[in-house]
C-alpha positions as a Python dict, from the first residue, in 0.01 Angstrom:
ca = {
    (1, 'M'): (0, 0, 0),
    (2, 'K'): (49, -124, 356),
    (3, 'D'): (216, -442, 227),
    (4, 'F'): (438, -241, -9),
    (5, 'W'): (566, -17, 269),
    (6, 'N'): (609, -300, 518),
    (7, 'Q'): (822, -482, 263),
    (8, 'R'): (1030, -172, 191),
    (9, 'Y'): (1089, -89, 557),
    (10, 'K'): (1159, -449, 660),
    (11, 'A'): (1521, -431, 543),
    (12, 'K'): (1797, -347, 790),
    (13, 'E'): (1896, -32, 599),
    (14, 'Y'): (1684, 280, 630),
    (15, 'A'): (1506, 323, 296),
    (16, 'Y'): (1540, 704, 296),
    (17, 'G'): (1831, 732, 537),
    (18, 'Q'): (1843, 845, 897),
    (19, 'K'): (1905, 1215, 836),
    (20, 'P'): (1614, 1461, 814),
    (21, 'N'): (1487, 1604, 489),
    (22, 'D'): (1687, 1917, 400),
    (23, 'Y'): (1385, 2146, 357),
    (24, 'L'): (1232, 2034, 685),
    (25, 'K'): (1562, 2084, 864),
    (26, 'S'): (1611, 2434, 725),
    (27, 'K'): (1268, 2549, 844),
    (28, 'L'): (1214, 2357, 1167),
    (29, 'T'): (1533, 2482, 1326),
    (30, 'N'): (1395, 2838, 1305),
    (31, 'L'): (1067, 2761, 1483),
    (32, 'T'): (991, 2758, 1854),
    (33, 'P'): (928, 2396, 1958),
    (34, 'G'): (575, 2291, 2044),
    (35, 'K'): (356, 1996, 1954),
    (36, 'I'): (407, 1863, 1600),
    (37, 'L'): (248, 1592, 1383),
    (38, 'F'): (421, 1391, 1109),
    (39, 'P'): (171, 1209, 883),
    (40, 'A'): (307, 922, 669),
    (41, 'D'): (631, 933, 867),
    (42, 'G'): (785, 606, 747),
    (43, 'E'): (1101, 515, 937),
    (44, 'G'): (1105, 830, 1147),
    (45, 'R'): (1403, 1027, 1020),
    (46, 'N'): (1206, 1352, 1029),
    (47, 'S'): (1004, 1303, 1348),
    (48, 'V'): (1313, 1192, 1540),
    (49, 'F'): (1495, 1503, 1422),
    (50, 'A'): (1209, 1718, 1550),
    (51, 'A'): (1225, 1543, 1886),
    (52, 'S'): (1599, 1619, 1902),
    (53, 'L'): (1512, 1991, 1877),
    (54, 'G'): (1274, 1967, 2173),
    (55, 'W'): (944, 1923, 1991),
    (56, 'E'): (669, 1709, 2145),
    (57, 'T'): (653, 1476, 1848),
    (58, 'Y'): (366, 1266, 1711),
    (59, 'A'): (369, 1055, 1395),
    (60, 'F'): (170, 794, 1210),
    (61, 'D'): (200, 563, 912),
    (62, 'L'): (33, 254, 764),
    (63, 'S'): (350, 50, 816),
    (64, 'L'): (427, -137, 1137),
    (65, 'E'): (778, -201, 1006),
    (66, 'G'): (823, 173, 961),
    (67, 'R'): (713, 235, 1320),
    (68, 'N'): (959, -25, 1448),
    (69, 'K'): (1246, 142, 1266),
    (70, 'A'): (1137, 487, 1384),
    (71, 'L'): (1120, 383, 1748),
    (72, 'A'): (1460, 216, 1721),
    (73, 'L'): (1607, 535, 1573),
    (74, 'A'): (1455, 743, 1854),
    (75, 'E'): (1578, 504, 2121),
    (76, 'K'): (1930, 510, 1980),
    (77, 'Q'): (1931, 887, 2034),
    (78, 'G'): (1762, 876, 2374),
    (79, 'L'): (1447, 1040, 2238),
    (80, 'F'): (1072, 972, 2249),
    (81, 'I'): (814, 998, 1972),
    (82, 'D'): (447, 901, 1988),
    (83, 'Y'): (402, 687, 1676),
    (84, 'K'): (70, 527, 1575),
    (85, 'V'): (4, 272, 1301),
    (86, 'G'): (-315, 302, 1098),
    (87, 'D'): (-513, 493, 840),
    (88, 'L'): (-583, 860, 907),
    (89, 'A'): (-958, 796, 931),
    (90, 'D'): (-902, 557, 1223),
    (91, 'L'): (-664, 769, 1431),
    (92, 'L'): (-800, 973, 1719),
    (93, 'Y'): (-630, 1310, 1690),
    (94, 'T'): (-837, 1609, 1796),
    (95, 'K'): (-914, 1943, 1636),
    (96, 'E'): (-661, 2223, 1694),
    (97, 'E'): (-427, 1990, 1882),
    (98, 'F'): (-97, 2074, 1714),
    (99, 'D'): (132, 2376, 1677),
    (100, 'A'): (290, 2244, 1357),
    (101, 'M'): (264, 1971, 1099),
    (102, 'A'): (516, 1837, 849),
    (103, 'L'): (408, 1661, 530),
    (104, 'I'): (733, 1535, 380),
    (105, 'F'): (688, 1317, 71),
    (106, 'A'): (347, 1219, 205),
    (107, 'H'): (196, 1093, -119),
    (108, 'F'): (-148, 965, -28),
    (109, 'P'): (-367, 777, -280),
    (110, 'A'): (-485, 1012, -554),
    (111, 'S'): (-851, 963, -467),
    (112, 'K'): (-790, 1061, -103),
    (113, 'K'): (-508, 1314, -96),
    (114, 'S'): (-717, 1633, -94),
    (115, 'E'): (-962, 1483, 154),
    (116, 'Y'): (-674, 1386, 381),
    (117, 'H'): (-511, 1729, 356),
    (118, 'K'): (-835, 1900, 454),
    (119, 'R'): (-883, 1663, 749),
    (120, 'L'): (-526, 1705, 866),
    (121, 'V'): (-539, 2084, 877),
    (122, 'T'): (-829, 2067, 1125),
    (123, 'Y'): (-579, 1927, 1375),
    (124, 'L'): (-376, 2249, 1359),
    (125, 'K'): (-431, 2549, 1584),
    (126, 'S'): (-480, 2896, 1440),
    (127, 'G'): (-136, 3048, 1390),
    (128, 'S'): (30, 2708, 1357),
    (129, 'V'): (274, 2618, 1081),
    (130, 'L'): (253, 2366, 798),
    (131, 'L'): (572, 2243, 630),
    (132, 'F'): (534, 2055, 303),
    (133, 'E'): (767, 1901, 47),
    (134, 'A'): (663, 1641, -211),
    (135, 'F'): (715, 1554, -574),
    (136, 'S'): (551, 1777, -834),
    (137, 'K'): (376, 1661, -1148),
    (138, 'E'): (690, 1755, -1342),
    (139, 'H'): (875, 1487, -1146),
    (140, 'L'): (735, 1205, -1358),
    (141, 'R'): (984, 1273, -1638),
    (142, 'F'): (1275, 1269, -1389),
    (143, 'N'): (1152, 936, -1253),
    (144, 'F'): (1130, 799, -1608),
    (145, 'E'): (1489, 905, -1683),
    (146, 'N'): (1625, 787, -1346),
    (147, 'P'): (1406, 549, -1142),
    (148, 'Q'): (1652, 575, -851),
    (149, 'V'): (1520, 923, -772),
    (150, 'G'): (1200, 757, -653),
    (151, 'G'): (850, 896, -619),
    (152, 'P'): (507, 779, -736),
    (153, 'K'): (463, 673, -1097),
    (154, 'D'): (96, 772, -1083),
    (155, 'F'): (65, 1126, -1222),
    (156, 'E'): (-243, 1191, -1005),
    (157, 'Q'): (-46, 1125, -685),
    (158, 'L'): (194, 1405, -771),
    (159, 'F'): (123, 1768, -683),
    (160, 'S'): (66, 2102, -850),
    (161, 'I'): (86, 2445, -693),
    (162, 'E'): (-278, 2507, -784),
    (163, 'E'): (-410, 2206, -594),
    (164, 'L'): (-203, 2289, -287),
    (165, 'K'): (-348, 2641, -289),
    (166, 'E'): (-693, 2483, -290),
    (167, 'D'): (-621, 2217, -28),
    (168, 'F'): (-453, 2468, 205),
    (169, 'S'): (-674, 2768, 134),
    (170, 'H'): (-701, 2849, 506),
    (171, 'F'): (-330, 2934, 527),
    (172, 'H'): (-125, 3247, 485),
    (173, 'I'): (133, 3143, 224),
    (174, 'L'): (481, 3221, 353),
    (175, 'E'): (642, 3044, 60),
    (176, 'L'): (517, 2817, -217),
    (177, 'Y'): (728, 2720, -513),
    (178, 'E'): (830, 2438, -746),
    (179, 'T'): (1197, 2362, -788),
    (180, 'E'): (1445, 2103, -912),
    (181, 'V'): (1653, 1943, -638),
    (182, 'E'): (1936, 1694, -617),
    (183, 'L'): (1826, 1428, -371),
    (184, 'S'): (2052, 1200, -168),
    (185, 'E'): (1824, 1033, 84),
    (186, 'G'): (1902, 671, 164),
    (187, 'L'): (1844, 399, -95),
    (188, 'F'): (1540, 531, -281),
    (189, 'H'): (1574, 910, -327),
    (190, 'N'): (1885, 962, -536),
    (191, 'G'): (1928, 1203, -824),
    (192, 'K'): (1760, 1509, -970),
    (193, 'G'): (1387, 1551, -917),
    (194, 'S'): (1114, 1814, -911),
    (195, 'V'): (944, 1906, -583),
    (196, 'I'): (696, 2157, -450),
    (197, 'R'): (778, 2328, -121),
    (198, 'F'): (521, 2503, 93),
    (199, 'L'): (541, 2688, 421),
    (200, 'G'): (215, 2825, 555),
    (201, 'E'): (57, 2968, 869),
    (202, 'K'): (-299, 2869, 950),
    (203, 'K'): (-539, 3162, 960),
}
């Protein structure tokens, strides 16, 4: 997967655009800035937006090319983000370090996604906020009809409400729902798709 993402992010254009995800934007602007983590952050459109709101922003991804694009985007806006490259298991974040976390289209390998979710939530303080948006299992039919909408073609990498309830069982659910959305994010998220959105507060 590292080679896939490096190849995708190597192009001059930003694969998913430079503007933040709509759901993230709608929620983050209503929160008091603190220390936030962006796993699987790609080219940085979301972490850089958080930094522009005054958040102390941390991010990571497998892709060095993604990091380079993210840092360039931050520099262009006169902002700073702490961006690491590597697998989650190798990164040295500490327990209860962050006030918020944003998982935006963070589709980890099917065999690891629940394990990674459960590890990631240990980095959040009690009372902290988790923002999540990713493609639902219903999205596969949208991808089949219109490949330009993007998203994994592996059914097991897609999400259900039930598995998110299990992975994030230590959260008060503020909202959790599946919905159809019209995406217009750069080159690779274009058209109608099905997503799950989750906003939770760690108990």
